[in-house]
KOLLO-657112 format. One record per residue (C-alpha): residue number from 1; residue in one letter; x, y, z. Coordinates in pm, 1 decimal, decimal comma, padded with zeros to 6 digits. Layout:
BEGIN
TORMI seq type        u        v        w
TORMI NUM    A        X        Y        Z
...
***
This chain:
BEGIN
TORMI seq type        u        v        w
TORMI   1    M  03374,0 -03990,4  00493,2
TORMI   2    A  03440,2 -03701,1  00256,2
TORMI   3    D  03779,2 -03534,3  00230,3
TORMI   4    T  03753,5 -03224,3  00453,2
TORMI   5    Q  04037,8 -03039,8  00277,2
TORMI   6    A  03884,7 -03099,8 -00064,1
TORMI   7    F  03550,0 -02975,7  00067,3
TORMI   8    F  03720,4 -02668,9  00220,2
TORMI   9    D  03885,3 -02584,3 -00112,3
TORMI  10    Y  03557,9 -02650,0 -00300,6
TORMI  11    I  03359,9 -02406,3 -00080,3
TORMI  12    N  03624,3 -02132,9 -00077,3
TORMI  13    E  03675,6 -02150,8 -00451,1
TORMI  14    G  03301,7 -02136,6 -00514,5
TORMI  15    N  03255,4 -01835,5 -00282,0
TORMI  16    K  03553,4 -01634,0 -00406,0
TORMI  17    T  03464,6 -01269,6 -00475,6
TORMI  18    K  03647,2 -00969,7 -00619,1
TORMI  19    G  03408,2 -00709,0 -00483,6
TORMI  20    E  03237,6 -00661,2 -00147,1
TORMI  21    A  03043,0 -00951,8  00000,5
TORMI  22    I  02842,5 -01049,4  00309,4
TORMI  23    T  02960,9 -01351,0  00507,7
TORMI  24    L  02667,1 -01566,7  00621,0
TORMI  25    G  02862,0 -01834,4  00805,2
TORMI  26    A  03075,4 -02144,4  00749,1
TORMI  27    A  02992,7 -02460,6  00554,5
TORMI  28    M  02927,8 -02788,5  00734,7
TORMI  29    L  03033,2 -03137,7  00630,8
TORMI  30    D  02883,4 -03451,1  00788,9
TORMI  31    G  02722,2 -03233,7  01057,4
TORMI  32    E  03047,7 -03063,0  01159,6
TORMI  33    T  03137,3 -02700,8  01090,0
TORMI  34    V  03446,0 -02655,9  00872,7
TORMI  35    T  03615,0 -02347,2  01016,8
TORMI  36    N  03690,1 -02069,3  00765,6
TORMI  37    A  03502,3 -02247,0  00485,9
TORMI  38    L  03309,0 -01922,3  00455,8
TORMI  39    V  02980,1 -01890,9  00266,8
TORMI  40    K  02949,1 -01545,3  00110,6
TORMI  41    I  02694,7 -01341,3 -00086,2
TORMI  42    P  02840,2 -01082,9 -00328,4
TORMI  43    L  02681,2 -00737,2 -00290,7
TORMI  44    K  02667,0 -00720,5 -00669,0
TORMI  45    T  02402,5 -00996,9 -00684,5
TORMI  46    L  02183,0 -00887,7 -00394,6
TORMI  47    N  01939,7 -00718,9 -00633,6
TORMI  48    R  01866,5 -01065,7 -00781,1
TORMI  49    H  01614,2 -01134,2 -00500,9
TORMI  50    G  01598,4 -01428,1 -00264,3
TORMI  51    L  01413,4 -01667,2 -00035,8
TORMI  52    I  01454,5 -01752,2  00332,2
TORMI  53    A  01242,6 -02057,8  00416,1
TORMI  54    G  01204,4 -02311,6  00694,2
TORMI  55    A  00973,5 -02453,7  00957,4
TORMI  56    T  00866,0 -02249,7  01258,5
TORMI  57    G  01145,7 -02203,3  01512,5
TORMI  58    T  01436,5 -02291,2  01281,5
TORMI  59    G  01587,3 -01939,8  01276,7
TORMI  60    K  01444,7 -01768,6  00965,5
TORMI  61    T  01391,7 -01433,9  01137,6
TORMI  62    K  01745,7 -01435,1  01278,2
TORMI  63    T  01884,8 -01501,4  00928,9
TORMI  64    L  01682,8 -01205,0  00805,0
TORMI  65    Q  01828,7 -01000,2  01091,7
TORMI  66    V  02185,6 -01101,6  01002,5
TORMI  67    L  02135,2 -01001,6  00638,6
TORMI  68    A  01974,3 -00668,8  00732,9
TORMI  69    E  02257,0 -00584,9  00975,7
TORMI  70    N  02530,2 -00662,0  00726,2
TORMI  71    L  02359,6 -00463,9  00452,6
TORMI  72    S  02324,4 -00166,1  00687,0
TORMI  73    E  02690,0 -00197,5  00783,8
TORMI  74    K  02779,7 -00177,5  00412,5
TORMI  75    G  02576,2  00143,9  00378,7
TORMI  76    I  02276,0 -00020,9  00207,2
TORMI  77    P  01930,3  00078,3  00340,3
TORMI  78    V  01682,6 -00196,4  00423,3
TORMI  79    L  01303,1 -00221,1  00450,0
TORMI  80    L  01164,9 -00497,2  00674,2
TORMI  81    M  00803,5 -00613,6  00699,2
TORMI  82    D  00779,8 -00717,6  01063,9
TORMI  83    M  00474,3 -00942,2  01101,8
TORMI  84    K  00562,5 -01086,9  01441,1
TORMI  85    G  00701,0 -00772,1  01602,0
TORMI  86    D  01037,3 -00923,3  01699,1
TORMI  87    L  01273,7 -00719,5  01481,1
TORMI  88    S  01280,0 -00388,7  01669,5
TORMI  89    G  01572,5 -00516,7  01880,4
TORMI  90    I  01802,1 -00429,9  01586,5
TORMI  91    A  01815,4 -00081,4  01741,8
TORMI  92    Q  02009,4 -00220,5  02044,5
TORMI  93    P  02337,7 -00420,0  02059,8
TORMI  94    S  02335,5 -00789,1  02145,0
TORMI  95    P  02406,7 -00860,5  02513,1
TORMI  96    G  02629,3 -01147,0  02398,8
TORMI  97    H  02635,8 -01506,1  02520,4
TORMI  98    P  02899,6 -01783,6  02556,7
TORMI  99    K  02711,9 -01993,0  02297,9
TORMI 100    I  02738,7 -01708,2  02048,1
TORMI 101    D  03114,0 -01689,0  02106,0
TORMI 102    E  03139,2 -02065,5  02062,6
TORMI 103    R  02941,5 -02050,3  01735,7
TORMI 104    H  03162,4 -01777,9  01592,2
TORMI 105    E  03478,4 -01959,7  01693,6
TORMI 106    K  03360,9 -02258,6  01489,5
TORMI 107    I  03277,2 -02034,9  01193,8
TORMI 108    G  03612,7 -01857,6  01208,3
TORMI 109    I  03497,7 -01492,7  01234,2
TORMI 110    P  03494,4 -01273,2  01547,9
TORMI 111    F  03164,7 -01169,9  01706,1
TORMI 112    E  03096,9 -00800,9  01753,1
TORMI 113    A  02789,7 -00664,8  01932,2
TORMI 114    K  02649,3 -00361,4  01754,8
TORMI 115    K  02329,6 -00157,3  01719,8
TORMI 116    F  02199,3 -00016,2  01392,8
TORMI 117    P  02006,3  00294,7  01286,6
TORMI 118    V  01636,1  00207,0  01288,3
TORMI 119    E  01322,9  00385,6  01168,6
TORMI 120    I  00988,4  00248,5  01284,6
TORMI 121    L  00707,6  00275,9  01028,0
TORMI 122    S  00337,8  00204,3  01074,8
TORMI 123    L  00025,3  00142,3  00867,1
TORMI 124    S -00207,7  00159,0  01165,9
TORMI 125    E -00252,6  00344,9  01494,0
TORMI 126    Q  00068,4  00193,5  01631,3
TORMI 127    G  00354,8  00431,4  01701,9
TORMI 128    G  00586,1  00507,0  01413,0
TORMI 129    V  00612,4  00703,9  01090,9
TORMI 130    K  00270,6  00694,1  00923,2
TORMI 131    L  00279,3  00542,6  00576,2
TORMI 132    R  00022,9  00708,2  00352,2
TORMI 133    A -00050,5  00752,4 -00017,7
TORMI 134    T -00320,1  00949,5 -00196,2
TORMI 135    V -00588,5  00785,3 -00407,7
TORMI 136    S -00461,2  00986,1 -00707,2
TORMI 137    E -00109,4  00844,3 -00663,3
TORMI 138    F -00252,4  00495,1 -00642,8
TORMI 139    G -00420,9  00544,6 -00980,4
TORMI 140    P -00725,8  00382,8 -01142,7
TORMI 141    I -00551,9  00061,9 -01252,7
TORMI 142    L -00405,0 -00035,6 -00915,7
TORMI 143    L -00719,9  00073,8 -00733,1
TORMI 144    S -00932,2 -00141,3 -00963,6
TORMI 145    R -00703,5 -00437,9 -00900,8
TORMI 146    I -00706,3 -00407,8 -00525,2
TORMI 147    L -01086,1 -00366,0 -00521,4
TORMI 148    Q -01116,8 -00668,5 -00754,5
TORMI 149    V -01383,7 -00501,3 -00963,6
TORMI 150    S -01526,8 -00613,1 -01297,3
TORMI 151    E -01408,2 -00476,9 -01629,7
TORMI 152    T -01710,5 -00247,0 -01651,1
TORMI 153    Q -01653,6 -00116,3 -01299,2
TORMI 154    A -01283,8 -00062,9 -01374,1
TORMI 155    G -01391,4  00150,3 -01669,4
TORMI 156    I -01610,2  00360,4 -01440,6
TORMI 157    I -01318,6  00411,8 -01201,5
TORMI 158    S -01106,2  00532,1 -01494,0
TORMI 159    V -01382,8  00776,2 -01592,9
TORMI 160    I -01399,6  00902,0 -01233,3
TORMI 161    F -01025,1  00970,5 -01232,4
TORMI 162    K -01050,2  01141,5 -01574,2
TORMI 163    Y -01331,9  01366,3 -01451,8
TORMI 164    C -01129,9  01463,1 -01144,3
TORMI 165    D -00825,2  01540,7 -01359,9
TORMI 166    D -01032,0  01748,9 -01602,6
TORMI 167    N -01199,7  01943,7 -01323,5
TORMI 168    K -00895,1  01977,6 -01095,5
TORMI 169    L -01052,4  01779,4 -00811,3
TORMI 170    P -00774,5  01619,9 -00598,8
TORMI 171    L -00850,2  01259,9 -00495,4
TORMI 172    L -00661,9  01233,4 -00168,2
TORMI 173    D -00848,5  00986,6  00052,2
TORMI 174    L -01131,7  00735,7  00031,6
TORMI 175    K -01376,9  01002,4  00145,6
TORMI 176    D -01301,7  01192,3 -00176,1
TORMI 177    F -01344,1  00881,3 -00389,6
TORMI 178    K -01675,2  00785,5 -00230,1
TORMI 179    K -01807,2  01138,7 -00275,8
TORMI 180    I -01729,7  01152,4 -00647,5
TORMI 181    L -01885,1  00805,0 -00693,2
TORMI 182    Q -02208,1  00927,5 -00538,0
TORMI 183    Y -02196,9  01256,6 -00729,2
TORMI 184    S -02160,8  01081,5 -01065,6
TORMI 185    T -02507,2  00925,2 -01042,5
TORMI 186    N -02686,4  01193,4 -00839,1
TORMI 187    E -02621,7  01567,5 -00865,7
TORMI 188    G -02364,8  01527,2 -01143,7
TORMI 189    K -02559,9  01267,8 -01343,2
TORMI 190    K -02632,7  01498,2 -01637,4
TORMI 191    E -02279,0  01642,9 -01639,1
TORMI 192    F -02123,3  01294,8 -01650,8
TORMI 193    S -02373,0  01171,3 -01906,4
TORMI 194    D -02306,8  01464,8 -02140,4
TORMI 195    S -01926,1  01442,1 -02122,1
TORMI 196    Y -01840,6  01077,2 -02048,8
TORMI 197    G -02152,4  00869,2 -02106,7
TORMI 198    R -02411,5  00733,5 -01870,5
TORMI 199    I -02288,7  00571,6 -01549,0
TORMI 200    S -02500,2  00299,0 -01393,8
TORMI 201    P -02600,0  00355,2 -01028,0
TORMI 202    A -02583,5 -00023,8 -00979,1
TORMI 203    S -02214,5 -00026,1 -01083,0
TORMI 204    T -02117,8  00269,4 -00862,9
TORMI 205    G -02307,2  00104,8 -00576,2
TORMI 206    A -02103,5 -00216,2 -00619,0
TORMI 207    I -01777,1 -00018,4 -00625,2
TORMI 208    L -01884,2  00177,4 -00319,1
TORMI 209    R -01950,8 -00142,1 -00123,5
TORMI 210    K -01600,8 -00266,9 -00202,6
TORMI 211    V -01450,4  00064,9 -00091,4
TORMI 212    V -01641,1  00037,6  00238,1
TORMI 213    A -01506,2 -00317,8  00285,3
TORMI 214    L -01153,9 -00183,1  00227,6
TORMI 215    E -01217,1  00091,0  00484,9
TORMI 216    Q -01321,7 -00167,0  00741,3
TORMI 217    Q -00974,5 -00321,4  00714,3
TORMI 218    G -00819,1  00013,1  00808,1
TORMI 219    A -00738,9  00146,5  00460,6
TORMI 220    D -00877,0  00488,1  00556,1
TORMI 221    L -00559,2  00525,9  00766,2
TORMI 222    F -00342,3  00450,7  00464,0
TORMI 223    F -00507,7  00671,0  00200,9
TORMI 224    G -00442,9  01040,9  00256,6
TORMI 225    E -00174,0  01298,1  00314,4
TORMI 226    K  00107,3  01350,3  00379,1
TORMI 227    S  00211,4  01102,1  00116,1
TORMI 228    F  00524,4  00899,8  00200,4
TORMI 229    D  00825,0  00972,7 -00020,4
TORMI 230    T  01007,8  00648,3 -00105,5
TORMI 231    D  01336,8  00841,5 -00118,2
TORMI 232    D  01314,3  00851,6  00262,5
TORMI 233    L  01380,3  00475,3  00261,1
TORMI 234    L  01729,0  00542,1  00122,8
TORMI 235    R  01875,3  00734,8  00415,4
TORMI 236    I  02229,0  00683,1  00547,9
TORMI 237    D  02321,7  00787,8  00901,3
TORMI 238    E  02620,7  01000,5  01005,7
TORMI 239    N  02835,1  00685,7  01042,6
TORMI 240    G  02770,2  00572,8  00685,8
TORMI 241    M  02529,8  00295,0  00789,5
TORMI 242    G  02207,6  00240,9  00597,1
TORMI 243    Y  01884,4  00288,2  00788,6
TORMI 244    I  01685,7 -00027,5  00866,8
TORMI 245    N  01321,7  00073,3  00813,6
TORMI 246    I  01088,9 -00158,9  01005,1
TORMI 247    V  00719,2 -00163,7  00914,9
TORMI 248    R  00522,1 -00281,1  01220,3
TORMI 249    L  00248,8 -00515,4  01097,7
TORMI 250    T  00159,1 -00708,1  01412,3
TORMI 251    D -00196,0 -00571,6  01422,9
TORMI 252    I -00287,0 -00622,5  01055,4
TORMI 253    Q -00210,6 -00992,6  01008,3
TORMI 254    D -00585,1 -01055,0  00980,6
TORMI 255    R -00629,3 -00772,7  00727,2
TORMI 256    P -00458,8 -00902,4  00410,6
TORMI 257    T -00638,7 -00654,3  00184,5
TORMI 258    L -00479,1 -00361,8  00364,7
TORMI 259    F -00136,5 -00522,0  00337,0
TORMI 260    S -00202,2 -00597,0 -00030,7
TORMI 261    T -00292,6 -00232,6 -00083,1
TORMI 262    F  00027,5 -00118,6  00082,5
TORMI 263    M  00248,6 -00363,4 -00106,4
TORMI 264    L  00095,0 -00276,5 -00443,3
TORMI 265    C  00140,9  00093,3 -00385,7
TORMI 266    L  00494,0  00065,4 -00244,5
TORMI 267    L  00632,0 -00158,1 -00518,8
TORMI 268    A  00466,3  00045,6 -00792,6
TORMI 269    E  00594,9  00372,2 -00645,2
TORMI 270    I  00951,5  00239,7 -00607,8
TORMI 271    Y  00950,1  00103,9 -00961,7
TORMI 272    S  00814,4  00426,8 -01110,9
TORMI 273    T  01036,9  00670,4 -00916,4
TORMI 274    F  01374,1  00497,1 -00872,9
TORMI 275    P  01624,2  00559,9 -01155,2
TORMI 276    E  01761,1  00275,3 -01364,8
TORMI 277    Q  02078,6  00126,2 -01213,0
TORMI 278    G  02156,9 -00164,6 -01441,0
TORMI 279    D  02405,1 -00415,0 -01296,6
TORMI 280    S  02572,0 -00184,1 -01046,0
TORMI 281    G  02815,0 -00310,0 -00783,4
TORMI 282    R  02561,8 -00291,8 -00498,1
TORMI 283    P  02184,4 -00257,4 -00445,3
TORMI 284    E  02017,9  00074,3 -00360,1
TORMI 285    L  01756,0 -00086,7 -00134,1
TORMI 286    V  01675,7 -00437,1 -00010,8
TORMI 287    I  01320,0 -00528,4  00095,8
TORMI 288    F  01247,1 -00826,4  00324,7
TORMI 289    I  00888,9 -00952,4  00346,8
TORMI 290    D  00857,3 -01163,6  00662,3
TORMI 291    E  00581,9 -01428,7  00681,9
TORMI 292    A  00537,4 -01394,9  00305,0
TORMI 293    H  00297,7 -01691,7  00301,9
TORMI 294    L  00039,1 -01461,3  00461,4
TORMI 295    I  00056,8 -01245,0  00149,7
TORMI 296    F  00045,5 -01520,2 -00110,1
TORMI 297    N -00217,9 -01728,9  00071,9
TORMI 298    E -00456,4 -01441,9  00146,3
TORMI 299    A -00379,9 -01172,3 -00108,5
TORMI 300    S -00575,0 -01101,6 -00422,4
TORMI 301    K -00468,3 -01238,6 -00758,5
TORMI 302    A -00393,4 -00877,0 -00852,4
TORMI 303    L -00121,6 -00855,1 -00587,6
TORMI 304    I  00035,0 -01184,4 -00693,7
TORMI 305    N  00039,7 -01076,5 -01058,4
TORMI 306    Q  00185,8 -00741,1 -00960,0
TORMI 307    I  00463,1 -00898,5 -00750,4
TORMI 308    E  00546,7 -01138,4 -01033,1
TORMI 309    S  00586,0 -00842,9 -01269,4
TORMI 310    I  00781,5 -00635,2 -01018,7
TORMI 311    V  01021,3 -00920,0 -00933,8
TORMI 312    K  01110,1 -00950,7 -01300,3
TORMI 313    L  01162,7 -00578,2 -01355,5
TORMI 314    I  01262,9 -00405,3 -01032,7
TORMI 315    R  01618,6 -00539,7 -01006,7
TORMI 316    S  01717,2 -00292,0 -01278,8
TORMI 317    K  01627,3 -00020,7 -01026,7
TORMI 318    G  01884,6 -00158,2 -00782,1
TORMI 319    V  01620,5 -00310,2 -00552,4
TORMI 320    G  01631,1 -00662,5 -00408,3
TORMI 321    L  01319,1 -00846,1 -00282,6
TORMI 322    Y  01354,6 -01122,3 -00023,4
TORMI 323    F  01065,4 -01343,6  00082,4
TORMI 324    V  01066,4 -01508,6  00424,6
TORMI 325    T  00822,8 -01798,0  00459,7
TORMI 326    Q  00779,8 -02147,1  00598,2
TORMI 327    N  00792,1 -02348,7  00278,0
TORMI 328    P  00919,4 -02262,2 -00070,8
TORMI 329    T  00589,5 -02393,5 -00209,8
TORMI 330    D  00420,9 -02092,1 -00044,3
TORMI 331    V  00578,6 -01874,7 -00314,5
TORMI 332    P  00435,5 -01888,7 -00669,5
TORMI 333    D  00658,8 -02067,3 -00920,6
TORMI 334    A  00683,2 -01755,9 -01138,9
TORMI 335    V  00837,3 -01569,9 -00843,2
TORMI 336    L  01047,3 -01860,6 -00716,5
TORMI 337    S  01218,1 -01903,2 -01052,0
TORMI 338    Q  01346,5 -01543,7 -01036,6
TORMI 339    L  01521,6 -01576,6 -00697,7
TORMI 340    G  01901,7 -01582,9 -00687,4
TORMI 341    L  01965,0 -01646,7 -00315,5
TORMI 342    K  01804,9 -01939,5 -00134,3
TORMI 343    V  01852,2 -01992,9  00238,6
TORMI 344    Q  01665,2 -02308,1  00338,1
TORMI 345    H  01630,8 -02387,7  00707,1
TORMI 346    A  01505,2 -02724,1  00831,3
TORMI 347    L  01173,6 -02867,4  00715,1
TORMI 348    R  00963,9 -03111,3  00916,2
TORMI 349    A  00840,5 -03438,3  00761,5
TORMI 350    F  00537,3 -03531,9  00972,0
TORMI 351    T  00306,3 -03637,8  00689,7
TORMI 352    A  00323,6 -03784,4  00339,7
TORMI 353    K  00239,3 -03438,6  00207,7
TORMI 354    D  00536,8 -03296,2  00401,7
TORMI 355    R  00770,8 -03559,1  00257,0
TORMI 356    K  00647,0 -03483,8 -00093,0
TORMI 357    A  00702,3 -03111,3 -00034,7
TORMI 358    I  01058,0 -03178,1  00088,8
TORMI 359    K  01134,2 -03383,1 -00221,5
TORMI 360    L  01008,8 -03099,1 -00443,5
TORMI 361    T  01210,5 -02846,0 -00241,8
TORMI 362    A  01529,7 -03050,3 -00278,4
TORMI 363    E  01489,8 -03043,3 -00655,9
TORMI 364    N  01513,6 -02662,6 -00649,5
TORMI 365    Y  01874,8 -02673,7 -00529,8
TORMI 366    P  02196,2 -02746,6 -00722,1
TORMI 367    L  02319,9 -03105,1 -00714,9
TORMI 368    S  02605,0 -03172,1 -00473,8
TORMI 369    S  02832,2 -03470,4 -00429,3
TORMI 370    Y  02867,6 -03377,4 -00060,5
TORMI 371    Y  02497,9 -03375,9  00038,2
TORMI 372    N  02182,8 -03579,1  00006,0
TORMI 373    T  01965,7 -03267,5 -00004,6
TORMI 374    S  01640,2 -03435,1  00106,3
TORMI 375    E  01807,1 -03584,8  00413,6
TORMI 376    V  01992,4 -03265,7  00504,9
TORMI 377    L  01669,3 -03063,0  00489,2
TORMI 378    T  01520,6 -03264,3  00776,4
TORMI 379    S  01837,4 -03285,5  00988,1
TORMI 380    L  01946,2 -02918,9  01007,0
TORMI 381    G  01957,2 -02765,6  01355,0
TORMI 382    I  01845,1 -02420,4  01470,4
TORMI 383    G  02059,4 -02153,5  01305,5
TORMI 384    E  02168,5 -02387,6  01027,8
TORMI 385    A  02056,6 -02375,5  00665,0
TORMI 386    L  02125,1 -02493,7  00312,9
TORMI 387    V  02254,9 -02194,6  00119,4
TORMI 388    T  02310,9 -02126,3 -00246,6
TORMI 389    A  02356,6 -01782,2 -00401,1
TORMI 390    L  02479,3 -01632,8 -00726,4
TORMI 391    N  02844,6 -01544,8 -00773,2
TORMI 392    E  02955,3 -01223,1 -00940,2
TORMI 393    K  02914,2 -01385,4 -01282,9
TORMI 394    G  02557,5 -01489,9 -01203,2
TORMI 395    I  02647,4 -01860,2 -01161,6
TORMI 396    P  02501,2 -02047,4 -00859,2
TORMI 397    T  02753,9 -02097,2 -00578,3
TORMI 398    P  02811,9 -02448,5 -00436,0
TORMI 399    L  02530,5 -02577,8 -00218,6
TORMI 400    A  02644,2 -02556,1  00143,6
TORMI 401    A  02485,5 -02668,8  00467,2
TORMI 402    T  02583,4 -02361,3  00667,2
TORMI 403    M  02637,6 -02278,5  01033,4
TORMI 404    L  02497,4 -01923,0  01027,9
TORMI 405    R  02654,3 -01637,0  01219,4
TORMI 406    A  02460,5 -01477,7  01505,6
TORMI 407    P  02299,1 -01133,0  01482,8
TORMI 408    M  02511,4 -00845,5  01615,2
TORMI 409    S  02204,4 -00674,2  01757,6
TORMI 410    R  01954,0 -00786,1  02017,9
TORMI 411    M  01747,1 -01092,5  01926,6
TORMI 412    D  01438,2 -00957,9  02099,8
TORMI 413    I  01195,4 -00666,8  02094,0
TORMI 414    L  01261,4 -00321,4  02237,0
TORMI 415    E  01127,4 -00227,2  02577,7
TORMI 416    D  00863,1  00047,9  02582,0
TORMI 417    D  01107,8  00315,3  02697,2
TORMI 418    E  01362,2  00207,5  02431,8
TORMI 419    L  01095,8  00219,3  02161,9
TORMI 420    K  00991,5  00566,5  02280,6
TORMI 421    E  01352,4  00679,2  02253,1
TORMI 422    V  01370,4  00559,6  01890,4
TORMI 423    L  01041,0  00731,3  01805,7
TORMI 424    D  01138,7  01055,6  01979,2
TORMI 425    A  01463,6  01069,5  01781,0
TORMI 426    S  01287,0  01023,1  01446,7
TORMI 427    S  01293,2  01316,5  01206,3
TORMI 428    L  01043,6  01141,6  00976,5
TORMI 429    I  00773,3  01133,4  01243,8
TORMI 430    K  00784,7  01512,2  01256,2
TORMI 431    K  00757,0  01515,3  00875,9
TORMI 432    Y  00474,6  01265,8  00822,8
TORMI 433    N  00265,9  01232,6  01138,1
TORMI 434    K  00096,7  01570,8  01119,4
TORMI 435    E -00250,3  01510,2  00975,0
TORMI 436    V -00325,6  01709,2  00660,1
TORMI 437    D -00681,2  01752,8  00533,0
TORMI 438    R -00656,0  02018,2  00264,9
TORMI 439    E -00932,9  02108,5  00025,0
TORMI 440    S -00989,6  01815,8 -00207,4
TORMI 441    A -01264,7  01650,2 -00411,9
TORMI 442    Y -01490,8  01598,6 -00110,7
TORMI 443    E -01491,7  01965,3 -00009,5
TORMI 444    L -01495,3  02096,6 -00367,2
TORMI 445    L -01785,9  01875,6 -00466,6
TORMI 446    N -01978,0  01967,8 -00153,4
TORMI 447    E -01915,7  02332,7 -00237,7
TORMI 448    K -02026,2  02271,9 -00595,6
TORMI 449    I -02341,8  02093,5 -00479,9
TORMI 450    E -02413,2  02365,0 -00223,1
TORMI 451    T -02370,0  02636,5 -00488,6
TORMI 452    A -02597,5  02445,6 -00725,2
TORMI 453    E -02856,6  02406,7 -00449,9
TORMI 454    K -02840,1  02779,6 -00369,8
TORMI 455    E -02881,7  02860,7 -00737,8
TORMI 456    E -03176,7  02623,7 -00752,5
TORMI 457    V -03334,1  02790,8 -00448,7
TORMI 458    K -03275,8  03134,4 -00604,5
TORMI 459    R -03431,8  03012,5 -00930,1
TORMI 460    K -03736,0  02879,4 -00751,4
TORMI 461    V -03772,1  03201,9 -00548,2
TORMI 462    R -03737,1  03402,7 -00867,8
TORMI 463    E -04000,2  03192,8 -01042,8
TORMI 464    E -04231,1  03220,8 -00741,6
TORMI 465    N -04185,8  03599,3 -00734,1
TORMI 466    E -04254,5  03618,4 -01103,2
TORMI 467    A -04567,2  03408,2 -01057,2
TORMI 468    V -04682,6  03632,6 -00770,6
TORMI 469    E -04616,6  03941,2 -00980,1
TORMI 470    K -04813,0  03796,3 -01270,8
TORMI 471    S -05094,2  03699,8 -01037,5
TORMI 472    S -05097,1  04047,7 -00882,7
TORMI 473    S -05096,7  04204,3 -01227,3
TORMI 474    R -05392,9  03993,1 -01333,5
TORMI 475    S -05580,9  04079,0 -01011,1
TORMI 476    S -05515,2  04450,8 -01060,4
TORMI 477    S -05640,4  04433,1 -01415,5
TORMI 478    R -05957,5  04261,9 -01301,0
TORMI 479    S -06013,5  04527,5 -01028,3
TORMI 480    K -05972,0  04813,6 -01275,7
TORMI 481    S -06203,9  04642,9 -01511,6
TORMI 482    R -06465,4  04607,7 -01240,4
TORMI 483    S -06411,8  04970,8 -01140,3
TORMI 484    R -06466,3  05083,2 -01497,4
TORMI 485    K -06774,6  04873,6 -01518,4
TORMI 486    S -06910,9  05015,9 -01192,0
TORMI 487    T -06862,9  05380,4 -01301,9
TORMI 488    R -07017,8  05326,2 -01647,1
TORMI 489    Q -07393,7  05442,4 -01624,0
TORMI 490    N -07673,1  05208,1 -01721,7
TORMI 491    P -07849,9  05344,3 -02039,1
TORMI 492    F -08197,4  05309,4 -01880,9
TORMI 493    I -08089,8  05502,9 -01573,2
TORMI 494    K -07926,0  05759,7 -01795,7
TORMI 495    V -08259,3  05816,7 -01980,3
TORMI 496    L -08460,8  05837,5 -01658,2
TORMI 497    T -08225,7  06093,3 -01508,1
TORMI 498    S -08203,5  06308,8 -01816,2
TORMI 499    P -08336,9  06673,0 -01780,8
TORMI 500    T -08598,6  06620,2 -02051,6
TORMI 501    V -08757,1  06324,7 -01870,0
TORMI 502    I -08744,9  06505,4 -01537,9
TORMI 503    R -08912,7  06816,5 -01683,5
TORMI 504    S -09181,5  06604,7 -01846,6
TORMI 505    V -09251,3  06421,1 -01520,7
TORMI 506    L -09268,1  06746,2 -01322,5
TORMI 507    G -09503,7  06895,0 -01585,0
TORMI 508    I -09737,8  06597,2 -01557,7
TORMI 509    L -09736,2  06615,1 -01178,1
TORMI 510    G -09814,1  06992,2 -01190,4
TORMI 511    K -10121,4  06939,9 -01411,4
TORMI 512    M -10246,3  06669,2 -01180,2
TORMI 513    L -10219,8  06895,0 -00879,2
TORMI 514    R -10432,5  07158,2 -01040,0
***
């Protein structure tokens, strides 16, 4: 039996902070909660990314909710990827429960029911602020990656973008991109060939088929205007609380390519537009990706490579990325090694493969004289987790089996009328949900083709008229020639009708009559 006081001092010393911090709960020893042995996460290290893992039903989503609430309360905006649709309740206060009060009494902190400012975002036809980006903003490199094209085809896409830049043809949606693909090997074949080299119809056909496949997953709803401004993720309400932006993804779980497209664009846009923060005292934005295994299991290699790069670089922008999944092995090692916070809920050991996975998971956590990590991982209850974070000096905090605090907001979805109230109050819906279809590459190319066709018709008419005129001129010449020929007297007739011949004939006739 370990010394409880020594454990209490060990946890409190290891979680001591000078700056602001979020309290996750209280540490547990031998299955019992040690009151006021508080486990904390310094705000300063929340841009070092993190992982929330555990088997189904162990409380991962509620841990995510607790972190999002506390960040919002500190004035830090949050972006949540809601795959299951059970996070909208953050907009309403918790109804409370005796078991919640009992939990918080054990932890040593009071429970307070509270609602938080929420913005509902959507990638599909579901209600919410429409998230869109133009094809031009996406760029040739990211578009090539998400389409998983060959090197040759990627080169063609770059040429297409260059042509559109040179000719001031805005690429706004997939309709524009498909049109310019078709134009490059049809009406514009000579123009492209003269300026950029010959483009193979077989290559553009292959690219076009991949664009159509992307459209079938709903990407035509994502590409277009009005383009979402990532600065709108950083809003603070009138009470100084950061907005919790919830992306509803319940209807696109079976469309990983669309989600990959969105994630690539969002992370790239945030990285390119957010200013450098360095090691500031608090993050500018924290992003939680729920059910992250759906991304890593189904997404393209391009997305995985992109996330690996972003995880390594984006913390300097003051942005923290947190992955929520069932098993740490769902996350690539290159990403896992970059994560500062690890919240590990219970894992289930039903098979030899499960036991092997648990052993590997245990090796990812700091050694502790108070826990057999492998055993603790299978014995944690609902709302309990092994936690280790980074302190303000970047050193891992003591590993602690933690009784986690309860969410302050509702642990359930919003009713339809409550959701309508949130949507009706949104200023961003008024800004982004009006469809814009301004003149872009599709219309300009159609106009160009139509003008070229009219010019071609005029040319043909002109040539036909000239041919008719030439034909008429030749006919007229022939008629005049015939006329001249018809009026020119035959020499024989001319002799016969001459006065001399006539007088001679009449003289002969007169002599005969005598």
